[in-house]
DRENVEX-397080 format. One record per residue (C-alpha): residue number from 1; residue in one letter; chain; x, y, z. Coordinates in nm, 4 decimals, decimal comma, m for minus. Layout:
<nodes>
node nr->NUM; rest->A; kette->A; u->X; v->Y; w->Z;
...
</nodes>
This chain:
<nodes>
node nr->1; rest->M; kette->A; u->1,4383; v->m0,5487; w->1,4769;
node nr->2; rest->S; kette->A; u->1,1550; v->m0,7901; w->1,5485;
node nr->3; rest->Q; kette->A; u->0,8883; v->m0,7051; w->1,8062;
node nr->4; rest->D; kette->A; u->1,0412; v->m0,9330; w->2,0692;
node nr->5; rest->G; kette->A; u->1,3947; v->m0,8072; w->1,9985;
node nr->6; rest->K; kette->A; u->1,5321; v->m1,1325; w->1,8553;
node nr->7; rest->M; kette->A; u->1,7831; v->m1,0555; w->1,5834;
node nr->8; rest->R; kette->A; u->1,7481; v->m1,3969; w->1,4186;
node nr->9; rest->D; kette->A; u->1,3896; v->m1,3074; w->1,3302;
node nr->10; rest->D; kette->A; u->1,5290; v->m1,0307; w->1,1059;
node nr->11; rest->L; kette->A; u->1,7078; v->m1,2810; w->0,8816;
node nr->12; rest->Q; kette->A; u->1,5538; v->m1,4050; w->0,5591;
node nr->13; rest->C; kette->A; u->1,7744; v->m1,7112; w->0,5836;
node nr->14; rest->V; kette->A; u->2,0941; v->m1,8444; w->0,7374;
node nr->15; rest->L; kette->A; u->2,3719; v->m1,8853; w->0,4821;
node nr->16; rest->Y; kette->A; u->2,6369; v->m2,0356; w->0,7106;
node nr->17; rest->T; kette->A; u->2,5944; v->m2,1820; w->1,0573;
node nr->18; rest->S; kette->A; u->2,8385; v->m2,1305; w->1,3398;
node nr->19; rest->E; kette->A; u->2,9666; v->m2,4840; w->1,2880;
node nr->20; rest->Q; kette->A; u->3,0251; v->m2,4303; w->0,9151;
node nr->21; rest->I; kette->A; u->3,2088; v->m2,1057; w->0,9862;
node nr->22; rest->Q; kette->A; u->3,4338; v->m2,2609; w->1,2506;
node nr->23; rest->E; kette->A; u->3,5206; v->m2,5505; w->1,0198;
node nr->24; rest->A; kette->A; u->3,6096; v->m2,3123; w->0,7332;
node nr->25; rest->V; kette->A; u->3,8145; v->m2,0853; w->0,9611;
node nr->26; rest->A; kette->A; u->4,0113; v->m2,3794; w->1,1030;
node nr->27; rest->S; kette->A; u->4,0849; v->m2,5053; w->0,7520;
node nr->28; rest->M; kette->A; u->4,1987; v->m2,1588; w->0,6429;
node nr->29; rest->G; kette->A; u->4,4270; v->m2,1307; w->0,9471;
node nr->30; rest->E; kette->A; u->4,5900; v->m2,4615; w->0,8596;
node nr->31; rest->R; kette->A; u->4,6403; v->m2,3475; w->0,4996;
node nr->32; rest->I; kette->A; u->4,8001; v->m2,0177; w->0,6080;
node nr->33; rest->T; kette->A; u->5,0259; v->m2,2069; w->0,8520;
node nr->34; rest->K; kette->A; u->5,1434; v->m2,4278; w->0,5660;
node nr->35; rest->D; kette->A; u->5,1797; v->m2,1435; w->0,3126;
node nr->36; rest->Y; kette->A; u->5,3791; v->m1,9236; w->0,5528;
node nr->37; rest->A; kette->A; u->5,5906; v->m2,1961; w->0,7168;
node nr->38; rest->G; kette->A; u->5,9134; v->m2,0476; w->0,8515;
node nr->39; rest->K; kette->A; u->5,7788; v->m1,6917; w->0,8281;
node nr->40; rest->S; kette->A; u->5,6288; v->m1,4428; w->1,0721;
node nr->41; rest->P; kette->A; u->5,3536; v->m1,2620; w->0,8838;
node nr->42; rest->V; kette->A; u->5,1929; v->m0,9377; w->0,9946;
node nr->43; rest->M; kette->A; u->4,8172; v->m0,9876; w->1,0141;
node nr->44; rest->I; kette->A; u->4,6163; v->m0,6673; w->0,9870;
node nr->45; rest->C; kette->A; u->4,2540; v->m0,6838; w->1,1002;
node nr->46; rest->I; kette->A; u->4,0152; v->m0,4319; w->0,9513;
node nr->47; rest->L; kette->A; u->3,7894; v->m0,3248; w->1,2360;
node nr->48; rest->K; kette->A; u->3,5149; v->m0,3589; w->1,3361;
node nr->49; rest->G; kette->A; u->3,3653; v->m0,6220; w->1,1099;
node nr->50; rest->A; kette->A; u->3,6590; v->m0,8611; w->1,0810;
node nr->51; rest->S; kette->A; u->3,7293; v->m0,8759; w->1,4553;
node nr->52; rest->L; kette->A; u->3,5456; v->m1,2024; w->1,5304;
node nr->53; rest->F; kette->A; u->3,6850; v->m1,3746; w->1,2219;
node nr->54; rest->F; kette->A; u->4,0358; v->m1,2443; w->1,2981;
node nr->55; rest->C; kette->A; u->4,0337; v->m1,3682; w->1,6581;
node nr->56; rest->D; kette->A; u->3,9121; v->m1,7134; w->1,5598;
node nr->57; rest->L; kette->A; u->4,1518; v->m1,7354; w->1,2649;
node nr->58; rest->I; kette->A; u->4,4745; v->m1,6483; w->1,4479;
node nr->59; rest->R; kette->A; u->4,4056; v->m1,9254; w->1,7004;
node nr->60; rest->H; kette->A; u->4,4322; v->m2,1717; w->1,4096;
node nr->61; rest->I; kette->A; u->4,7609; v->m2,0348; w->1,2764;
node nr->62; rest->D; kette->A; u->5,0623; v->m2,2084; w->1,4268;
node nr->63; rest->L; kette->A; u->5,3154; v->m1,9359; w->1,3461;
node nr->64; rest->P; kette->A; u->5,4542; v->m1,6339; w->1,5279;
node nr->65; rest->V; kette->A; u->5,2244; v->m1,3689; w->1,3807;
node nr->66; rest->R; kette->A; u->5,2124; v->m0,9995; w->1,4597;
node nr->67; rest->C; kette->A; u->4,8573; v->m0,8735; w->1,5102;
node nr->68; rest->E; kette->A; u->4,7702; v->m0,5223; w->1,3961;
node nr->69; rest->F; kette->A; u->4,4405; v->m0,3361; w->1,3658;
node nr->70; rest->V; kette->A; u->4,3151; v->m0,0583; w->1,1405;
node nr->71; rest->I; kette->A; u->3,9861; v->0,1212; w->1,1015;
node nr->72; rest->L; kette->A; u->3,8963; v->0,2103; w->0,7443;
node nr->73; rest->S; kette->A; u->3,5738; v->0,3724; w->0,6310;
node nr->74; rest->S; kette->A; u->3,4082; v->0,3875; w->0,2918;
node nr->75; rest->Y; kette->A; u->3,0394; v->0,3468; w->0,3772;
node nr->76; rest->Q; kette->A; u->2,8138; v->0,6490; w->0,4022;
node nr->77; rest->D; kette->A; u->2,4787; v->0,5072; w->0,5097;
node nr->78; rest->G; kette->A; u->2,5550; v->0,1584; w->0,6288;
node nr->79; rest->V; kette->A; u->2,4565; v->m0,0151; w->0,3040;
node nr->80; rest->S; kette->A; u->2,6446; v->0,1492; w->0,0154;
node nr->81; rest->T; kette->A; u->3,0046; v->0,2521; w->m0,0384;
node nr->82; rest->T; kette->A; u->3,1180; v->0,6013; w->m0,1314;
node nr->83; rest->G; kette->A; u->3,4118; v->0,4643; w->m0,3289;
node nr->84; rest->R; kette->A; u->3,6475; v->0,6793; w->m0,1193;
node nr->85; rest->V; kette->A; u->3,8452; v->0,5204; w->0,1617;
node nr->86; rest->R; kette->A; u->3,9191; v->0,7097; w->0,4796;
node nr->87; rest->I; kette->A; u->4,1745; v->0,5838; w->0,7308;
node nr->88; rest->V; kette->A; u->4,0239; v->0,6387; w->1,0732;
node nr->89; rest->Q; kette->A; u->4,2996; v->0,4517; w->1,2578;
node nr->90; rest->D; kette->A; u->4,6193; v->0,3343; w->1,0913;
node nr->91; rest->T; kette->A; u->4,8660; v->0,0693; w->1,2041;
node nr->92; rest->D; kette->A; u->5,1962; v->0,1865; w->1,3489;
node nr->93; rest->C; kette->A; u->5,3742; v->m0,1283; w->1,2305;
node nr->94; rest->D; kette->A; u->5,6588; v->m0,0850; w->0,9828;
node nr->95; rest->V; kette->A; u->5,5725; v->m0,3387; w->0,7117;
node nr->96; rest->T; kette->A; u->5,8932; v->m0,2880; w->0,5129;
node nr->97; rest->G; kette->A; u->6,0099; v->m0,6297; w->0,3928;
node nr->98; rest->K; kette->A; u->5,7307; v->m0,8125; w->0,5752;
node nr->99; rest->D; kette->A; u->5,4643; v->m1,0525; w->0,4526;
node nr->100; rest->V; kette->A; u->5,1265; v->m0,8935; w->0,5219;
node nr->101; rest->L; kette->A; u->4,7884; v->m1,0627; w->0,5436;
node nr->102; rest->I; kette->A; u->4,4959; v->m0,8188; w->0,5433;
node nr->103; rest->V; kette->A; u->4,2013; v->m0,9792; w->0,7225;
node nr->104; rest->E; kette->A; u->3,8569; v->m0,8548; w->0,6198;
node nr->105; rest->D; kette->A; u->3,5023; v->m0,9680; w->0,6937;
node nr->106; rest->I; kette->A; u->3,3666; v->m0,9299; w->0,3401;
node nr->107; rest->V; kette->A; u->3,5092; v->m0,8219; w->0,0056;
node nr->108; rest->D; kette->A; u->3,2427; v->m0,6537; w->m0,2043;
node nr->109; rest->T; kette->A; u->3,3341; v->m0,3752; w->m0,4488;
node nr->110; rest->G; kette->A; u->3,6995; v->m0,4030; w->m0,3478;
node nr->111; rest->F; kette->A; u->3,7526; v->m0,0260; w->m0,3122;
node nr->112; rest->T; kette->A; u->3,8655; v->m0,0403; w->0,0502;
node nr->113; rest->L; kette->A; u->4,1110; v->m0,3267; w->0,0110;
node nr->114; rest->H; kette->A; u->4,2425; v->m0,2030; w->m0,3225;
node nr->115; rest->T; kette->A; u->4,3264; v->0,1346; w->m0,1679;
node nr->116; rest->F; kette->A; u->4,4716; v->m0,0115; w->0,1515;
node nr->117; rest->S; kette->A; u->4,6779; v->m0,2701; w->m0,0408;
node nr->118; rest->K; kette->A; u->4,8284; v->0,0072; w->m0,2536;
node nr->119; rest->M; kette->A; u->4,9213; v->0,1958; w->0,0642;
node nr->120; rest->L; kette->A; u->5,0960; v->m0,1119; w->0,2052;
node nr->121; rest->A; kette->A; u->5,2802; v->m0,1627; w->m0,1249;
node nr->122; rest->I; kette->A; u->5,4062; v->0,1971; w->m0,1058;
node nr->123; rest->R; kette->A; u->5,5282; v->0,1127; w->0,2466;
node nr->124; rest->N; kette->A; u->5,7369; v->m0,1668; w->0,0868;
node nr->125; rest->A; kette->A; u->5,5642; v->m0,4770; w->0,2218;
node nr->126; rest->A; kette->A; u->5,7337; v->m0,7893; w->0,0832;
node nr->127; rest->S; kette->A; u->5,3968; v->m0,9433; w->m0,0011;
node nr->128; rest->I; kette->A; u->5,0324; v->m0,8556; w->0,0514;
node nr->129; rest->K; kette->A; u->4,7527; v->m1,1124; w->0,0576;
node nr->130; rest->I; kette->A; u->4,3802; v->m1,0691; w->0,1177;
node nr->131; rest->V; kette->A; u->4,2134; v->m1,2990; w->0,3713;
node nr->132; rest->T; kette->A; u->3,8352; v->m1,2802; w->0,3902;
node nr->133; rest->L; kette->A; u->3,5496; v->m1,4628; w->0,5516;
node nr->134; rest->L; kette->A; u->3,3096; v->m1,3746; w->0,2693;
node nr->135; rest->D; kette->A; u->3,3663; v->m1,2784; w->m0,0925;
node nr->136; rest->K; kette->A; u->3,1322; v->m1,1279; w->m0,3533;
node nr->137; rest->P; kette->A; u->3,3570; v->m1,1345; w->m0,6626;
node nr->138; rest->H; kette->A; u->3,0677; v->m1,0543; w->m0,8984;
node nr->139; rest->R; kette->A; u->3,0303; v->m0,7117; w->m0,7261;
node nr->140; rest->R; kette->A; u->3,3939; v->m0,6090; w->m0,7788;
node nr->141; rest->K; kette->A; u->3,4468; v->m0,2543; w->m0,9111;
node nr->142; rest->V; kette->A; u->3,8279; v->m0,2702; w->m0,9067;
node nr->143; rest->D; kette->A; u->4,0856; v->m0,5311; w->m1,0033;
node nr->144; rest->L; kette->A; u->4,1273; v->m0,7182; w->m0,6756;
node nr->145; rest->K; kette->A; u->4,1474; v->m1,0880; w->m0,5989;
node nr->146; rest->S; kette->A; u->4,0955; v->m1,2402; w->m0,2568;
node nr->147; rest->D; kette->A; u->4,3725; v->m1,4884; w->m0,1800;
node nr->148; rest->Y; kette->A; u->4,2076; v->m1,6775; w->0,1071;
node nr->149; rest->V; kette->A; u->3,8282; v->m1,7092; w->0,1114;
node nr->150; rest->C; kette->A; u->3,6038; v->m1,9056; w->0,3471;
node nr->151; rest->F; kette->A; u->3,2795; v->m1,8550; w->0,1537;
node nr->152; rest->E; kette->A; u->3,1554; v->m1,6911; w->m0,1644;
node nr->153; rest->V; kette->A; u->2,8209; v->m1,5204; w->m0,1019;
node nr->154; rest->P; kette->A; u->2,5338; v->m1,4069; w->m0,3229;
node nr->155; rest->D; kette->A; u->2,4530; v->m1,0425; w->m0,3876;
node nr->156; rest->A; kette->A; u->2,2542; v->m0,9933; w->m0,0691;
node nr->157; rest->F; kette->A; u->2,2957; v->m0,7871; w->0,2460;
node nr->158; rest->V; kette->A; u->2,4540; v->m1,0238; w->0,4979;
node nr->159; rest->V; kette->A; u->2,5010; v->m0,9844; w->0,8723;
node nr->160; rest->G; kette->A; u->2,6341; v->m1,1845; w->1,1650;
node nr->161; rest->Y; kette->A; u->2,9729; v->m1,3095; w->1,2823;
node nr->162; rest->G; kette->A; u->3,1070; v->m0,9538; w->1,2854;
node nr->163; rest->L; kette->A; u->2,9108; v->m0,8127; w->0,9929;
node nr->164; rest->D; kette->A; u->2,6590; v->m0,5483; w->1,0854;
node nr->165; rest->Y; kette->A; u->2,3816; v->m0,3201; w->0,9826;
node nr->166; rest->A; kette->A; u->2,3736; v->0,0063; w->1,1810;
node nr->167; rest->D; kette->A; u->2,6087; v->m0,1510; w->1,4390;
node nr->168; rest->K; kette->A; u->2,3652; v->m0,4336; w->1,5102;
node nr->169; rest->Y; kette->A; u->2,3757; v->m0,8075; w->1,4331;
node nr->170; rest->R; kette->A; u->2,7554; v->m0,8438; w->1,4731;
node nr->171; rest->N; kette->A; u->2,7077; v->m1,0845; w->1,7629;
node nr->172; rest->L; kette->A; u->2,4999; v->m1,3381; w->1,5712;
node nr->173; rest->P; kette->A; u->2,7030; v->m1,6623; w->1,5638;
node nr->174; rest->M; kette->A; u->2,6012; v->m1,7342; w->1,2041;
node nr->175; rest->V; kette->A; u->2,5950; v->m1,5407; w->0,8753;
node nr->176; rest->G; kette->A; u->2,2529; v->m1,4697; w->0,7325;
node nr->177; rest->V; kette->A; u->2,0734; v->m1,2552; w->0,4783;
node nr->178; rest->L; kette->A; u->1,9117; v->m0,9536; w->0,6428;
node nr->179; rest->D; kette->A; u->1,5479; v->m0,9007; w->0,5514;
node nr->180; rest->P; kette->A; u->1,5317; v->m0,5897; w->0,3262;
node nr->181; rest->K; kette->A; u->1,2418; v->m0,4497; w->0,5300;
node nr->182; rest->I; kette->A; u->1,5004; v->m0,3793; w->0,8024;
node nr->183; rest->Y; kette->A; u->1,7183; v->m0,1455; w->0,5936;
node nr->184; rest->E; kette->A; u->1,5024; v->m0,0262; w->0,3031;
node nr->185; rest->P; kette->A; u->1,2792; v->0,2755; w->0,3517;
node nr->186; rest->A; kette->A; u->0,9097; v->0,1896; w->0,3846;
</nodes>
């Protein structure tokens, strides 16, 4: 963190402003409302990163949605995935016959969502769609497609609007590229 403690000083650049994010989230909410007209989807937020996105998104969906939360872990050091997904906290919602929207902050390798989607399929969800704020399709290690995407991002370490490094930067109102000097060893 910078000498004066300002998190914004740790960003190389801002990719998306708060205004751009809110516009994209509102548009996505309208699209989901249209696509799921007459239905009551179960929306599962993957904590902690997707929490801000999730809260803003559901306010733009004009449907009776059920809100659920899970905690999944696949990161060992804050910057790289282990490739193994651990369920820290599962949902207690029976998804049998229900339309499920998994809400994630960023889709990178796809390991976490691929594993969790397979679990929901085994639980007999009627449909499973991936909703993400950010997508890095060029980093995918498994066959997984995001169904609703606000922004496609470059291969950089991004923080803000829920995304973190070492549990910091989540509260930035924008999404920016974190300066590598913050997370790379000297």
